C-alpha positions as CSV (number, residue, x, y, z in Angstrom):
1,M,0.0,0.2,0.2
2,S,1.2,3.3,-0.9
3,I,2.5,5.9,2.1
4,Y,0.0,8.5,0.5
5,W,-3.2,6.4,1.2
6,K,-2.3,5.4,4.8
7,P,-3.6,9.1,6.1
8,Y,-6.8,9.1,4.0
9,I,-7.1,5.2,5.6
10,S,-6.8,6.5,8.6
11,F,-8.8,9.5,8.5
12,L,-11.9,6.6,7.5
13,I,-11.5,4.7,10.4
14,L,-11.8,6.9,12.4
15,Q,-14.4,8.0,11.1
16,K,-16.3,5.2,10.8
17,A,-15.6,4.6,14.9
18,N,-16.6,7.9,16.0
19,P,-19.4,8.5,13.9
20,L,-20.3,11.9,15.0
21,S,-16.5,12.8,14.5
22,R,-17.5,14.9,11.2
23,F,-20.0,17.0,12.7
24,D,-16.9,18.6,15.1
25,F,-17.5,21.7,13.5
26,L,-20.9,22.1,15.3
27,D,-18.7,23.4,18.1
28,I,-22.0,25.8,19.2
29,S,-20.9,27.2,22.8
30,F,-23.6,29.7,25.1
31,T,-22.2,32.7,23.9
32,D,-22.9,31.9,19.9
33,V,-26.5,30.6,20.7
34,L,-27.1,34.3,22.9
35,D,-25.0,35.9,19.7
36,I,-27.7,34.5,17.6
37,L,-30.3,35.5,19.7
38,L,-29.2,39.1,19.9
39,V,-28.8,39.4,16.6
40,A,-32.5,38.5,15.5
41,L,-33.3,40.5,18.1
42,L,-31.8,43.4,16.7
43,L,-33.2,42.2,13.4
44,Y,-36.8,42.0,14.5
45,Y,-37.3,45.5,16.2
46,L,-35.5,47.1,13.1
47,Y,-38.2,45.0,11.2
48,K,-41.0,46.6,13.5
49,L,-39.3,50.0,13.8
50,L,-39.5,50.3,10.0
51,K,-42.5,48.2,8.9
52,G,-45.8,50.0,7.3
53,T,-42.8,53.3,6.8
54,V,-41.4,54.1,2.9
55,A,-37.9,53.4,4.7
56,I,-39.1,49.7,4.2
57,N,-39.1,49.7,0.8
58,I,-35.5,51.6,1.0
59,F,-34.1,48.6,3.1
60,I,-35.3,46.3,0.4
61,G,-33.8,47.9,-2.0
62,I,-30.8,48.2,-0.2
63,V,-30.8,44.2,-0.4
64,I,-31.5,43.4,-3.4
65,F,-28.7,46.3,-4.7
66,Y,-25.9,44.6,-2.3
67,L,-27.4,40.4,-3.9
68,I,-26.8,42.2,-7.4
69,W,-23.3,43.3,-6.6
70,K,-22.0,40.2,-4.8
71,L,-23.8,38.3,-8.0
72,T,-21.6,40.4,-10.5
73,D,-18.5,39.9,-9.0
74,I,-19.0,35.5,-8.6
75,L,-20.0,36.6,-12.8
76,N,-16.0,38.1,-12.8
77,L,-17.9,41.5,-14.9
78,D,-15.0,43.3,-13.6
79,V,-16.3,46.6,-14.6
80,L,-20.3,46.9,-13.2
81,S,-18.8,45.0,-10.3
82,N,-16.4,48.2,-9.7
83,I,-19.0,51.0,-10.4
84,L,-21.5,48.8,-7.7
85,G,-18.7,48.6,-4.9
86,K,-17.9,52.7,-5.0
87,F,-21.4,52.3,-4.0
88,V,-21.1,49.9,-1.5
89,S,-18.1,51.1,0.2
90,V,-19.7,54.9,0.9
91,G,-23.0,52.6,1.8
92,F,-22.5,53.5,5.2
93,F,-23.1,57.3,5.4
94,A,-25.5,56.7,2.8
95,L,-27.5,54.7,5.6
96,I,-27.0,57.6,8.0
97,V,-28.6,59.9,5.6
98,V,-31.2,58.0,4.2
99,F,-32.6,56.2,7.8
100,Q,-31.9,59.7,9.4
101,Q,-35.9,60.1,11.0
102,E,-35.3,55.8,11.9
103,I,-32.3,56.2,13.9
104,R,-33.1,59.1,15.1
105,K,-36.3,57.3,16.7
106,F,-34.5,54.4,17.6
107,L,-31.8,56.8,20.0
108,L,-34.9,58.6,21.2
109,L,-35.6,54.8,22.4
110,I,-32.8,54.4,23.5
111,G,-32.3,57.3,25.7
112,S,-35.5,57.8,26.5
113,S,-35.6,58.7,30.5
114,N,-38.0,55.3,32.0
115,F,-36.8,53.4,28.9
116,A,-34.7,50.8,31.7
117,S,-37.1,50.4,33.9
118,K,-38.9,47.0,34.4
119,R,-42.1,48.1,33.0
120,N,-40.7,49.3,29.6
121,V,-38.0,46.5,29.6
122,I,-40.7,44.3,29.6
123,R,-42.6,46.1,27.1
124,Y,-39.8,46.6,24.6
125,F,-38.7,42.9,24.9
126,N,-40.5,40.3,25.5
127,F,-41.9,39.0,22.2
128,F,-44.9,36.9,24.3
129,N,-46.8,40.4,25.6
130,Q,-50.0,38.7,26.3
131,N,-51.7,42.5,25.9
132,K,-50.6,42.7,22.5
133,G,-52.8,43.7,20.2
134,I,-55.5,45.4,22.7
135,I,-56.7,48.7,22.0
136,K,-57.1,50.4,25.2
137,I,-58.4,53.3,23.6
138,D,-61.8,54.6,23.3
139,L,-61.3,55.4,19.8
140,T,-65.4,55.7,19.7
141,A,-65.8,58.5,21.8
142,L,-62.3,60.0,20.1
143,L,-63.4,60.0,16.8
144,S,-67.2,60.9,17.5
145,A,-65.2,64.0,19.3
146,A,-63.1,64.3,16.3
147,E,-66.0,64.1,13.9
148,K,-68.3,66.6,15.7
149,M,-65.1,69.9,16.3
150,A,-64.2,69.4,12.5
151,N,-67.7,70.0,11.9
152,E,-67.7,73.1,13.7
153,K,-64.5,73.9,12.7
154,T,-62.4,73.6,15.9
155,G,-58.7,73.3,15.3
156,A,-57.6,70.5,17.5
157,I,-54.4,68.5,17.9
158,I,-54.2,65.0,19.3
159,V,-51.3,62.8,19.8
160,L,-50.9,59.0,20.4
161,E,-48.2,57.8,21.8
162,R,-47.6,54.0,20.8
163,G,-43.7,53.0,21.8
164,N,-41.7,55.9,22.4
165,N,-42.1,57.5,25.0
166,L,-42.9,61.7,25.1
167,D,-42.1,62.1,28.4
168,F,-39.4,64.8,26.9
169,I,-42.3,66.9,25.2
170,K,-45.1,66.2,27.9
171,N,-42.9,68.7,30.0
172,T,-43.6,71.2,28.2
173,G,-48.0,71.3,28.9
174,D,-49.6,70.6,31.9
175,E,-49.6,67.7,32.8
176,A,-52.8,65.4,33.4
177,N,-54.6,62.4,34.1
178,I,-58.1,62.5,32.8
179,E,-59.8,59.4,31.6
180,V,-60.4,60.0,27.4
181,S,-64.3,61.0,26.4
182,A,-65.8,62.5,23.6
183,Q,-66.6,65.8,26.2
184,I,-64.0,66.0,27.5
185,L,-62.2,66.4,24.3
186,E,-64.6,68.6,23.3
187,T,-64.0,71.0,26.5
188,I,-59.9,71.0,25.8
189,F,-60.3,72.7,22.3
190,F,-63.0,74.6,22.8
191,K,-61.6,78.2,21.5
192,N,-62.3,80.2,24.5
193,S,-60.8,77.0,27.1
194,P,-57.5,78.1,28.6
195,L,-56.2,74.2,27.4
196,H,-56.9,74.4,23.3
197,D,-53.6,76.1,22.4
198,G,-51.1,73.7,21.9
199,A,-51.3,69.6,21.8
200,V,-53.2,66.8,23.8
201,I,-51.1,63.4,24.6
202,I,-53.1,60.4,25.0
203,K,-51.6,56.8,26.3
204,D,-53.9,54.0,26.6
205,N,-57.0,55.3,27.6
206,Q,-55.7,58.3,29.2
207,I,-54.8,62.3,28.7
208,I,-52.1,62.3,30.3
209,A,-51.0,65.8,29.0
210,T,-52.7,69.1,27.7
211,R,-51.6,72.6,26.1
212,V,-48.3,70.7,25.2
213,V,-46.3,72.4,22.7
214,L,-44.3,70.0,20.3
215,P,-41.5,70.4,17.7
216,V,-42.6,71.8,14.2
217,S,-41.4,70.2,11.3
218,D,-39.3,72.2,8.8
219,S,-39.7,69.7,6.0
220,T,-40.4,71.2,2.6
221,A,-42.6,68.4,1.1
222,I,-45.6,69.7,3.3
223,P,-48.1,71.8,1.0
224,S,-47.7,75.0,1.9
225,K,-51.6,75.4,2.6
226,F,-50.5,74.0,6.2
227,G,-49.7,75.5,9.0
228,L,-48.3,75.2,12.4
229,R,-50.8,72.8,13.6
230,H,-50.3,70.8,10.5
231,R,-46.8,71.0,10.7
232,A,-46.1,70.7,15.0
233,G,-47.9,66.8,14.1
234,F,-45.6,66.2,11.2
235,G,-42.8,67.0,13.5
236,I,-43.8,64.7,16.2
237,S,-44.5,61.7,13.7
238,E,-41.2,62.6,12.1
239,K,-39.7,61.8,16.0
240,T,-41.5,59.8,17.3
241,D,-43.5,56.8,16.1
242,A,-46.4,58.1,17.7
243,L,-50.2,58.8,15.7
244,V,-51.5,62.3,15.0
245,L,-55.0,63.4,14.4
246,V,-55.4,67.2,13.2
247,I,-59.1,69.3,12.8
248,S,-58.4,72.2,10.2
249,E,-59.6,75.1,11.8
250,Q,-59.6,76.9,8.7
251,S,-61.0,73.7,6.2
252,G,-62.8,71.1,9.8
253,K,-60.9,68.4,8.4
254,I,-59.5,65.7,9.8
255,S,-56.2,64.6,9.5
256,Y,-54.2,61.3,10.4
257,I,-50.3,61.3,10.3
258,K,-48.1,58.6,10.8
259,D,-44.1,58.3,10.4
260,G,-43.9,61.6,9.0
261,G,-46.5,61.5,6.0
262,F,-50.3,61.7,5.9
263,C,-52.3,58.5,5.7
264,K,-55.1,58.5,3.5
265,F,-59.0,57.4,4.5
266,K,-61.8,57.5,3.1
267,N,-64.4,58.3,6.3
268,T,-64.4,57.5,9.8
269,E,-64.7,53.7,9.6
270,D,-61.6,53.5,7.8
271,L,-60.0,55.9,9.7
272,K,-60.6,53.4,13.4
273,R,-59.9,50.4,11.0
274,M,-56.2,52.3,10.0
275,I,-55.8,53.5,14.0
276,I,-56.5,50.4,15.2
277,E,-54.1,48.5,13.3
278,D,-51.6,51.2,14.0
279,L,-52.0,50.9,17.4
280,S,-51.9,46.8,17.7
281,I,-48.6,46.7,16.4
282,F,-47.8,47.9,19.7
């Protein structure tokens, strides 16, 4: 027998004696499992952050672009591969520009004052949250008040808190703890009421703040016909994941704003369905 075959035969004998030895490369430690779980968690919340926004389409486009680049590299299409590679090399800075609003929301979530509390840790990092999908806000009362104020052309801006904590803007107004009702909302935004200026923030089924000063958006994409009330609605929806209802004092129309953009709806029932879907995510 040739001396060159001896190592190979010895390897086959060892494999036969211990058939599990061929899986030695699958030596997975606890830290490997933890690493995989953390990456999965990060990707899950990244998808949750982008879901329902234009950014998810941009993200998918970036993934497709990257796969095309890798394909051209495998097929040795040198010229095209080099051109696409130049774009990929500056991709990190491009991502910062493209996902500026989403990055801001994520950092705001991390830096919120009560994120580290036990309640919020469970809220944000519990996949099996039994309360998920339960709508606590009385949408019938909320939309009834919105319809009446729209008919009377009473200006109003109502912010619905979702995942991002809004304490940083709640402190600009008057703290409250009032259960949501149509009469309360109509009274707050009554033209001669001392509370009608600014926005109200609703969390669960409680009005937690009134006369709140919202950040105003400086986006040039907002039509000039919309005033400061709408720009304030855009501003808070750009910086957080809050949902905003704006009632125009001039036209009496109800606007639904989410993720820095208008959400079109046909009627009140359609609007209610959209809000339920958006609140069910959290």
